[in-house]
Structure formats: C-alpha cells, structure tokens
N, C-alpha and C positions, 0 to 999 in steps of 0.2 A: 538553460539547458535545452537542447533540442530533443524532443521525444522522437527517436528514430522509428520509422515505420519498419517493422520486422516481419519477415516472411517465415513464420515458424515451420510450416509444412512445405516449404519450397523444395522442389525436387521429389516430393512425395505426393504427386498430384492425385493418386488414387487413395491416399490415406484420409480417413475421416477423423481419427484421433490417434494420439500417441502419448506415452508417458516418458518422463525424464527424471533421473536421479542426479541432483547437482550437489557436488561435494568439493569445496574449494577453500582456500584460506579466508576468502571473503567474497560476498556477492559482487560481481563485476559488471553486470549489465548497465547500460546507460538508460536514462529515462526514455521509454519507448512505448509503442502501441502496435497492435497487430489485429488482423481480422479474426483470429481464433479466440475462443473463450479459454481462460486459464484458471485452473484450480491449483492452489499452492498450499502445501503443508510445510511449515517451518520446523524442521527437526532440531537444528542447532543454529545459533546465531541470534543476535539482538542488535537493534539500532533504530533507524528511522525509515519510514516508508512514505511515499507520495503516491496517491491514487486519485487522479483527477485533481480536484481542489481540496482533497483531504490530506492532511499531513499529521502523522502521529507515530508513536513508538510501535515497534513490533518485538515480540518475545518468542522464544521457543514454544511450540504448541499452537501457534496461530494457524488458522485455516481460512482461506479466502477463495472466492470465485469472482473473477473479473470477466465482464462481457467483452464483446468485440470493440476495438478502437478506443479504449479508455487508457490514456497515458499512465504509466506506473513505473516505479522503481523501488527496490529495497536497498538501503545503504547500511552496511555495518563496517564501513571504513571511513576514517576521517583523515584526509591528506594521505600520508604514507603510513598511517597507523590504523590498526583495527580498533573499532569502538570497544569490542569485546576483548578480554584479556586472553589472547591465545586460543580462543575457541573457534574452530573452523566453522564456516558456513555450510549448512547442509539442508537441502529441501527436496521434496518430491513434488513434481508438477504433472498435471494432466492437461493436455491441450486438445481441443476438439473444435471443428468447424461447425458452427450452429446450423447454417443453412444446409450443408451436406448431410448433417446428422438427422435433422427433422425430415428432410426429403427421403432419406433411407428408411426411416421408421414409419412414415405416414401411411404406407399401404397396410400396416399391421394394426394400428390403433390411432386414436386421435392424439395429435401432438400439441393440442392447444395449451395444455397446462405447462408443457415443457417450454413452449414459445413464450408464455407469460413469465415464467421464472427467468429465462434468459434475457428478457427485456429488463427485468429488475437488476440483473447482473451488469447492465450497462453503467450502473452507478457504483458497482463493486458491492460485494456482500461478504461480511465477516460472520462466521458461524460460532455458536457457543452451545453449551449443554450436551445432551446425548447425541444431537445431530452431528456436532463436531467430532465426537468420539467415533460415531459410526462411519462418517465420511473418511476420517483418518484411516481406519482399519481397511476400508475398501480401497482407498488410494494406495496404501502400502502393499496390499495384495496385488493390485493391478501392476504396480511397478515391478513385481517379481514374476509376473505372468508373461510368457511369450505371446506374440500376436496370434489370435485365433478365437474360436467361439467362447472359450472360458473367459478371456479378457473382455469380450463384448458383453457377456452376461454381467460381469462386474460393473461395466459402464452403465448398463440398464438399471442396476441396483442403485448406482449413484444418482441417476436421473429420477428414479422413483422417490428417493429421499428428498431431493431438491424440490420436487413438486408438492411434497406433503408437509414440509417443515415451516414453522414460524420462528425458529430459533436462529435468527440472524439480525444483523443491523447493517444498514446501507452506509457506504463510505463517502462517496462524493455527494455534494448537495443536490437537491431536487432540480435546481436550475442549471446544473453544470453542463457546459458544452465544450467539446474538444476544439480549441481554436488553433492548435498546433498544425504545422504542415511540414512536409519534407524540405521546404525551402528555408526553414529556420536554420540558424547556425548553432554553434556549440555554446552560445552565450549563457543560457540558463544552466547548463551543466556546471560551468565554473561558478556561477552564482550560488546554486544550491549547495555545492560542496563547501563553498566559503561560509555559508550560513551554518551548516551542520558542524563544521569544524570550529566555529567561533561563537556560537550563540550564547555561551556562558560569559563572554566578555562584551565589551562595548563594540557593536558592529558599526561600520562606517558606510553610510550610503554612498559617499564619494568612491570608496574602494569597490563596493559592489558594482556601481555604475562603470567604473574603469574596467572591471573584469568583462563587462559586456561591450566595452568600447563605445560608450554613450555618455552624454552629459546627464546630470541628475534628472532633469525634467523629462527627457526622452526615455530614460531608463524606467522612471516611475510609471509612465504610461505603458511602456512595453511589458513590464513585469505584471502590472494589473491586468492587462489584456490577455496574458497567457495563464496566469494563476487564478484570476478572478478575485485576488486579494491585493491589498496594498503591501508594500515591502514590510512596513512596520507590523501589520496584522499577521503576515506570514511568519515573521521572526517570533512574535509573541506566541503564536500557536505552537511553534517548535519548543519554545521555553516552557510553556504551560504543560505540554505533553511530557516533557522531561520531569517537571515538578511533580506531576501525578505519579510517575514511577518512583520518585524519591519519597513521596508521602506514603505510598504503599509499602515501601521498604521499612518505614518507621524507625529510621536510625538518626534523624536530625530534626531539629525544631523547624517550625514554619519559617522563622526569620533566616536561619542558615540556608534553607532550601531556596528561598527567594534570592538571596545573594548568589548562591551557587548557579542558579539558572539565568543570571545576568540582569536581574532587576536592581536598580540603584536604590529604591526605597521599598519598604514593606507595603506602603500605601499603593504604589503602582502595581505591585505584585497582586495584592488583594483585588484591586479594580479589574485587572485583566483576567485574573482567575475567574472572578464572578461573571465577567462578560462572556468568556469562552465556555466555562463549565456550568454556568447557571447557579452557582452556589459559592459560598466562601470556602477557602482552603480547609478550615477546621471542620466545617460541615461535611466536606468531601471525605476527610479523614475518619470522621465518626461513621459515615455511611459504609466505609470499607469494613468496619468491625461489626456491623449489625448482622 
C-alpha cells in the first residue's frame, strides 16, 4: 500500500487548524501521511489500524495524536464487508499545522513544551485515563464550535493538556523512519487489505507477492523496507492483536482463540504471543482481571 501524501489544509492557506466530523459506513482513507498533526477520537467503529510500524486493533473510545508525516490508516472494512456488524464508522478529528501554530503562539509565551510534545507525536500517541476523557470532551466541543476566538481557546486548552500529561503510550517504535514516498504505487494497499481479510486463515506469501506484482524474494525485501517488519512478523502481530481482543472478551478458551486467529498449533500461538506481548496468553488474561 502506498501511503498517499495528503494535503489536509490545501486551499486553506491561512488556516492553522480545523476540525472534521467523519460519519460513513466505513473508514475509507488509504494509508497516507500529511504535514499536519492529527488528533482523532473514534466515536464508532472497530477494526485494525496501522501507524508507522505499529499494527493493532482499535475500538470505540480510542483517542490518538499523530505528528506530521507519519503514515497511518484505520481499517474497519475487509474486502466488500465491514469488520463490524452494521455499525457505521464515526470519528472526530482535529488537524493543525505544528509550525504555523507554534509561530502564531510564540510571541505570547514559550512554546518549548508544545514543541517537545509534538516531537513525541511523530511516533504517534494513544491516550488513556482522565487525559483521554478531558481531550475527548474538548474535541467534541471544538467540532461543534464555528471558527473564531472560542474555538481557538479550546485548542489552547487541548495544548495545555498535552504538555502536562503522562497518560499516553507511543505507537511506532523508537527507531521508526518513514521510508514511503509519493513514487510508491498501490502495492501495499492491496497487500494490507489481503492480510486483514485473511489473517485467520493460512496466508500465502506467493499470493501476497503476486498482489504486489513481485516475486517472493523481491516482495520480502520490499515489504520489510516499508514496514520495518518481515511479512511473517507483521501477520503474526495482526493475529496476536486480534487474540488479545478475544481474550479480553473472555468467551473462548485459549486453544479456540489460537485456532481462530490462524495459528496451526497452540505451541506456535504461545511462542508468538510471548514474543510480542512479553507474557504467556494465560498471564495476559489474568492481568486483565486484576
């Protein structure tokens, strides 16, 4: 999949920030990146997201901040079917240009803390706790507010929260570098959709390579250079992320979950789960109820 370079504020050259309410049958954007920072609150919809080299599930209530130029996408559609059962996708997003914003505010106070926070956001930030709740309320109020001083005041409150909180986790790895360019074609888009649609079955490296119009050797090099993961590691991260969701639901045994997520043996499932999550599946389950 090519992450398309998107010009969010194109045609709005004098705009520093804007909000958008997105309500559709499913999230439809391609894997993309843009110069603007993006804060997103997922109101409805569930599926998989990719942020840099991070691949994991998303659920309603998730709130993230992505810095400039980090590739990302939210998928809640598999092939021609929604992952969720008839639930429309709905989100509220805030976009702002970091450079323009700090330049605008610098005559009034030091923007050093804001700049530090936005540097962290280059790896993506996912918020939790009271910070997430407070940011959500501010974001919803901003979405209802017409452009003007009141909306700017709400943005300043958002920035104040961001510079003061420790209630977040970073998404992309510390060494992540965006290696995509506008010259990439749509190869990875087809491959990602193939993985998300079929991860519970036996995935074929030959088929994935064919979708990218490459032989297996060239595809493996290409995939790793773009995602910074091998094809097998990426697929297993998708599977383990889904397994965590099923474990949290507590409706099936570990053995059934392993098979549902595409692992041919319980031994393989346990090995990859421990590798990715740092603990055994049963320990993960116990930690959820503590």
